[in-house]
C-alpha positions as CSV (number, residue, x, y, z in Angstrom):
1,M,-13.5,11.0,4.9
2,N,-11.2,8.8,4.8
3,K,-10.2,6.6,7.6
4,I,-6.7,6.2,9.3
5,F,-6.4,2.6,10.7
6,L,-3.0,3.6,13.0
7,I,-3.1,3.5,16.6
8,L,-1.9,5.5,19.0
9,F,0.2,3.8,21.9
10,A,-2.0,6.1,24.2
11,L,-5.2,6.3,22.1
12,L,-6.7,3.7,19.6
13,M,-7.9,5.3,16.4
14,M,-9.6,3.0,13.7
15,G,-11.3,3.0,10.7
16,S,-12.1,1.2,7.4
17,C,-10.9,0.6,4.3
18,G,-12.9,1.9,1.1
19,G,-14.5,-0.1,-1.4
20,D,-13.5,-1.9,-4.9
21,A,-13.1,-0.1,-8.1
22,P,-16.5,0.8,-9.9
23,E,-17.0,-1.5,-12.9
24,A,-17.6,-0.3,-16.3
25,D,-20.6,-1.8,-18.4
26,A,-17.8,-3.7,-20.9
27,A,-15.1,-5.6,-19.1
28,Q,-11.8,-4.3,-19.7
29,G,-10.2,-6.2,-22.5
30,S,-13.3,-7.4,-23.8
31,L,-15.2,-6.3,-26.7
32,G,-16.4,-2.6,-25.8
33,G,-14.4,-2.4,-23.4
34,I,-11.2,-0.2,-22.2
35,C,-8.1,-1.7,-23.5
36,Y,-5.6,-3.3,-21.2
37,P,-2.7,-1.1,-19.9
38,N,-0.2,-2.2,-22.6
39,K,-2.7,-1.9,-25.4
40,T,-4.3,-5.6,-25.9
41,C,-7.4,-7.2,-25.3
42,D,-8.8,-10.8,-24.8
43,D,-7.9,-12.9,-28.1
44,G,-10.2,-12.3,-31.5
45,L,-9.7,-8.4,-30.3
46,E,-7.7,-5.5,-31.0
47,C,-7.0,-2.2,-29.6
48,S,-8.3,0.4,-31.4
49,E,-5.7,3.2,-31.6
50,D,-8.4,6.5,-31.8
51,G,-11.0,5.5,-28.7
52,N,-8.5,3.2,-26.4
53,I,-11.5,0.3,-26.9
54,C,-11.5,-3.2,-27.6
55,V,-12.6,-4.4,-31.3
56,K,-13.0,-7.2,-33.8
57,K,-11.2,-7.6,-36.7
58,D,-12.8,-8.6,-39.8
59,S,-12.0,-11.8,-42.0
60,N,-9.6,-8.9,-43.8
61,G,-7.9,-8.2,-40.6
62,D,-9.8,-4.7,-40.4
63,I,-11.0,-3.1,-37.5
64,D,-14.9,-3.6,-36.7
65,N,-16.4,-1.7,-34.7
66,P,-18.7,-2.8,-31.9
67,T,-22.2,-1.8,-32.9
68,D,-23.4,0.0,-29.9
69,P,-22.4,3.7,-30.5
70,A,-23.4,4.8,-27.1
71,N,-21.6,2.1,-25.5
72,N,-18.6,3.2,-27.7
73,D,-18.8,6.7,-26.8
74,S,-18.9,5.5,-23.1
75,D,-15.8,3.5,-23.1
76,A,-13.7,5.8,-25.3
77,D,-14.1,8.2,-22.3
78,S,-13.5,5.6,-19.9
79,G,-10.3,4.9,-21.6
80,D,-9.0,8.0,-21.8
81,S,-5.2,8.1,-19.8
82,E,-5.9,10.5,-17.2
83,N,-8.8,8.9,-15.9
84,S,-8.5,5.2,-16.6
85,S,-5.5,5.2,-13.9
86,D,-7.8,6.2,-11.8
87,N,-11.0,4.3,-12.1
88,D,-9.9,0.7,-13.3
89,S,-7.4,-1.5,-11.1
90,S,-5.1,-1.4,-13.5
91,D,-2.5,0.8,-10.3
92,S,-3.8,-0.7,-7.5
93,V,-4.8,-4.2,-5.5
94,S,-8.3,-5.6,-6.1
95,D,-10.1,-6.5,-2.0
96,N,-11.4,-9.4,-4.2
97,D,-11.4,-12.8,-2.8
98,P,-8.3,-14.5,-4.5
99,A,-10.8,-17.8,-5.2
100,E,-12.2,-15.4,-7.8
101,N,-8.6,-14.7,-9.9
102,E,-6.8,-18.2,-9.1
103,A,-8.2,-20.6,-11.5
104,G,-6.9,-19.0,-14.6
105,C,-4.2,-16.7,-13.1
106,G,-0.5,-18.1,-13.5
107,N,-1.5,-20.2,-16.1
108,G,0.2,-18.3,-18.6
109,V,-2.7,-17.2,-20.4
110,K,-4.1,-13.6,-20.0
111,E,-8.2,-14.7,-19.7
112,A,-11.4,-12.8,-20.2
113,G,-11.2,-10.4,-16.1
114,E,-7.7,-10.5,-16.1
115,V,-5.7,-7.3,-16.1
116,C,-2.3,-9.1,-16.6
117,E,-0.7,-12.7,-16.3
118,K,1.9,-13.2,-13.8
119,G,5.8,-12.7,-14.6
120,E,4.2,-10.1,-16.8
121,Y,5.6,-6.7,-15.9
122,V,5.4,-2.8,-18.0
123,T,6.7,0.5,-17.6
124,C,5.5,2.5,-14.6
125,S,4.2,5.3,-17.0
126,E,2.2,2.7,-18.7
127,V,0.4,1.8,-15.8
128,N,-0.2,5.1,-14.9
129,S,1.3,8.7,-16.4
130,E,2.1,10.4,-12.8
131,Y,4.6,7.7,-12.6
132,S,8.3,7.7,-14.2
133,A,9.4,5.5,-16.9
134,S,12.5,4.1,-15.0
135,N,11.0,1.7,-13.5
136,F,8.5,-1.2,-13.9
137,A,5.0,-2.7,-12.2
138,T,4.5,-6.3,-12.4
139,C,1.2,-8.1,-12.0
140,N,0.0,-9.0,-8.9
141,D,-0.7,-12.1,-7.3
142,Y,-4.6,-12.3,-8.7
143,C,-4.1,-10.9,-12.0
144,N,-6.5,-8.2,-11.6
145,G,-3.6,-5.4,-11.4
146,W,-0.5,-4.0,-11.3
147,N,2.0,-3.9,-8.5
148,T,3.2,-0.3,-8.6
149,A,5.5,-0.9,-5.3
150,N,9.0,0.0,-7.1
151,C,7.1,3.0,-9.0
152,E,8.1,6.5,-8.5
153,N,6.4,9.7,-9.3
154,S,7.9,11.5,-12.0
155,Q,9.3,14.8,-11.8
156,E,6.3,17.2,-11.7
157,G,4.8,14.4,-8.6
158,A,5.6,14.0,-5.2
159,Q,9.3,12.7,-4.4
160,P,9.9,11.1,-1.3
161,L,11.7,12.2,0.8
162,A,13.7,9.2,1.6
163,S,12.8,5.0,2.0
164,F,12.6,2.1,3.7
165,P,14.8,-0.6,1.9
166,A,12.2,-4.0,1.0
167,R,12.7,-6.7,4.0
168,T,11.0,-9.7,5.7
169,H,10.2,-9.8,9.2
170,E,8.1,-12.6,11.5
171,L,6.3,-10.9,14.8
172,T,6.7,-14.7,16.6
173,Y,4.0,-13.0,19.7
174,L,0.9,-11.0,18.9
175,Y,-0.6,-9.7,22.2
176,N,-4.7,-10.0,22.8
177,G,-5.3,-6.0,23.2
178,L,-3.9,-3.0,23.8
179,T,-3.6,-3.7,27.6
180,A,-1.7,-7.1,27.2
181,F,0.5,-4.7,25.2
182,E,1.3,-2.4,27.7
183,E,2.0,-5.3,29.8
184,M,4.7,-6.2,27.9
185,A,4.9,-9.7,29.4
186,N,7.1,-10.8,26.0
187,Q,9.6,-8.1,26.0
188,E,12.7,-9.8,26.0
189,D,12.4,-11.8,22.6
190,E,11.0,-8.3,21.2
191,L,13.9,-6.1,22.3
192,W,17.0,-6.1,19.1
193,K,20.2,-4.3,18.3
194,S,19.2,-3.6,15.2
195,A,16.2,-1.6,13.6
196,L,13.6,-3.2,11.5
197,F,12.7,0.0,9.5
198,N,15.5,2.9,9.0
199,A,16.5,5.8,7.0
200,S,18.1,8.9,6.8
201,V,16.1,11.9,6.0
202,T,16.7,15.4,5.1
203,M,14.1,18.2,5.9
204,S,14.2,22.0,5.9
205,G,18.5,21.8,6.0
206,E,18.5,18.9,9.1
207,T,19.2,15.4,8.7
208,Y,16.7,12.9,10.5
209,S,17.8,9.2,11.6
210,I,14.8,6.9,11.8
211,P,15.6,5.8,15.0
212,N,17.4,8.3,16.6
213,P,21.4,7.6,16.3
214,L,21.5,7.5,20.2
215,A,18.7,4.6,20.0
216,N,20.7,0.9,20.9
217,V,17.7,-1.2,21.9
218,H,14.3,-1.5,19.6
219,W,11.4,-3.0,20.9
220,I,9.5,-4.5,17.9
221,A,6.0,-5.2,18.9
222,A,2.7,-5.8,17.8
223,Y,-1.1,-6.4,19.4
224,Y,-4.4,-7.1,17.6
225,D,-8.2,-6.3,19.1
226,S,-11.5,-7.7,17.3
227,D,-10.8,-5.5,14.3
228,V,-7.2,-4.0,13.6
229,L,-3.6,-5.1,14.2
230,S,-0.8,-2.2,15.4
231,F,2.7,-2.9,14.7
232,Y,5.6,-0.7,16.4
233,Q,8.8,-0.1,16.0
234,N,9.7,1.4,19.6
235,S,13.5,2.7,20.2
236,Y,15.7,3.4,23.2
237,A,18.7,4.4,24.6
238,C,19.8,2.2,27.1
239,D,22.7,2.1,29.6
240,D,24.3,-1.1,30.4
241,S,21.7,-1.9,33.3
242,M,18.7,-1.6,31.1
243,N,18.0,2.0,32.1
244,C,16.2,3.4,29.2
245,Q,15.1,7.0,27.7
246,Y,12.3,6.9,24.5
247,A,14.0,8.0,21.7
248,T,11.7,9.3,18.4
249,P,11.4,8.7,15.9
250,A,9.1,5.9,15.9
251,V,7.5,3.7,13.6
252,M,3.9,2.4,13.5
253,F,1.7,0.8,11.3
254,G,-1.9,-0.6,11.8
255,A,-4.1,-2.7,9.2
256,A,-7.5,-3.8,9.2
257,L,-8.1,-7.2,10.8
258,S,-10.1,-8.5,8.1
259,A,-7.5,-7.9,5.4
260,L,-4.7,-9.7,6.8
261,K,-5.0,-12.9,5.5
262,A,-2.3,-15.1,4.2
263,G,-1.2,-14.4,0.2
264,K,-2.9,-11.5,0.4
265,E,-0.7,-8.2,-1.0
266,L,-2.1,-4.5,0.7
267,S,-1.5,-1.4,-0.1
268,I,0.4,1.3,2.2
269,G,-0.9,4.5,2.4
270,I,-3.6,6.6,3.7
271,S,-6.8,6.9,1.7
272,D,-10.1,4.8,2.1
273,E,-7.5,2.8,-0.8
274,N,-5.2,1.6,1.5
275,Q,-5.8,-1.0,3.6
276,V,-2.4,-0.4,5.4
277,N,-1.4,2.9,7.4
278,M,2.6,3.7,8.5
279,L,3.3,6.8,10.2
280,I,6.3,8.1,11.5
281,E,6.2,9.9,14.5
282,D,8.6,12.7,16.1
283,V,8.2,14.9,19.2
284,M,7.8,18.2,18.8
285,T,10.2,20.9,18.9
286,N,10.3,21.7,22.8
287,S,7.0,20.2,23.7
288,E,6.2,16.5,25.1
289,Q,3.5,15.9,22.3
290,D,4.2,13.1,19.8
291,C,3.6,14.5,16.1
292,V,3.3,13.4,12.6
293,M,6.3,13.3,10.7
294,L,6.8,11.3,7.6
295,V,3.8,9.1,5.9
296,G,4.8,5.5,4.4
297,Y,3.5,4.8,0.9
298,G,4.3,0.8,-0.9
299,T,2.4,-2.5,-0.1
300,L,2.7,-5.4,2.6
301,K,1.9,-8.7,1.5
302,V,1.1,-10.9,4.5
303,D,3.5,-14.6,4.0
304,S,1.5,-16.0,7.2
305,I,-0.9,-14.9,10.0
306,N,-1.9,-17.0,13.2
307,I,-4.5,-15.2,15.6
308,S,-6.4,-18.0,17.9
309,S,-9.4,-16.5,19.6
310,G,-8.6,-15.6,23.1
311,S,-4.8,-15.9,22.5
312,A,-1.6,-14.2,21.0
313,G,-0.5,-15.3,17.7
314,N,2.0,-14.6,15.1
315,F,2.4,-12.6,11.9
316,K,5.1,-12.6,9.0
317,F,5.0,-9.8,6.7
318,T,7.0,-9.0,3.7
319,T,7.0,-5.2,2.4
320,S,8.3,-3.6,-0.8
321,K,10.4,-0.5,-0.7
322,I,8.4,2.0,1.8
323,G,8.5,5.7,0.1
324,L,8.4,8.3,2.9
325,Y,6.6,11.4,2.4
326,L,5.4,14.7,4.1
327,P,2.1,14.7,5.1
328,A,1.5,18.0,2.8
329,A,3.0,16.5,-0.2
330,T,2.2,12.2,-0.8
331,P,1.3,10.4,-4.0
332,E,-2.5,11.4,-2.8
333,G,-1.7,15.0,-2.0
334,D,-2.1,17.0,0.9
335,V,-3.3,14.1,3.6
336,T,-2.8,16.7,6.5
337,N,-6.6,16.8,7.1
338,E,-7.0,13.2,6.9
339,L,-4.5,12.9,9.8
340,E,-5.6,15.3,12.1
341,N,-9.2,14.5,11.3
342,A,-8.3,11.2,12.9
343,G,-6.7,12.6,15.8
344,F,-2.7,13.0,15.0
345,T,-1.2,15.9,15.1
346,I,1.7,17.4,11.9
347,C,4.7,18.3,12.9
348,K,5.3,21.9,12.6
């Protein structure tokens, strides 16, 4: 069952990330392995047109097929355009430690084990046929996959109702634990006139503004414990005397603390493959109960993070454009069950 890292304001909900993508018998781009997404292979090899596998060329330039037929069949199957996007690392960011890739990544030469090289880009549809070809995917920081933050699903797939623009923000104070967070000792430094995340969303013939159009003060803060960092953009309608009323929708995300390493790019979504969860919560009609209205998808890069045991720290991050989807129609499909199993209520 998928896990969700988000933590409700009154209730802590946490989970764990999924593992790395399975490895094939032969490495991608090597002899007998599936071709890279741009139909190339390592030096001295060529991508066969019929099987999408890497083969040698003889002195005349003709294709010399691998000698192991069983391996050839296996790799040909794994190179299918529909399955390869699901099983290899071309459409995701690996959990591998950057040190495993940094030796050759960024030297301008695509080497064995690298899916791509820094600065390289391909149309989104080359990475995954479900994406539209109108945008480009770029090589990630570790050369082991593609950053698809700017990709959008084709007309046949799920379409975002709206999006948050890409931006960078620094939280200069992280509360150490939920209790300290609720005491809001650093509140004056966390009140903003402008919201960090804002969008206009049309649903069921109505337009919803994030944050609420009546809101004029936004509390942008986060806290951490031993497992999770939780971030909130809570909005309020306040008078001149700072008498305030809470105004939904609220934006919140949670990430596994172990994944928050400087320089690492994390995917935003709901499944086990995503290290960051972003939810937009509203209040159910004629009810005081919070409910999940939208789910965010994109990427979050950790620019810097400083957490000292037993004390508060700071966190600087950069998000890509984040698409906002109904829980029942996301790039991962219907994630309603995952959210409900994690203790959330879906807005009706």
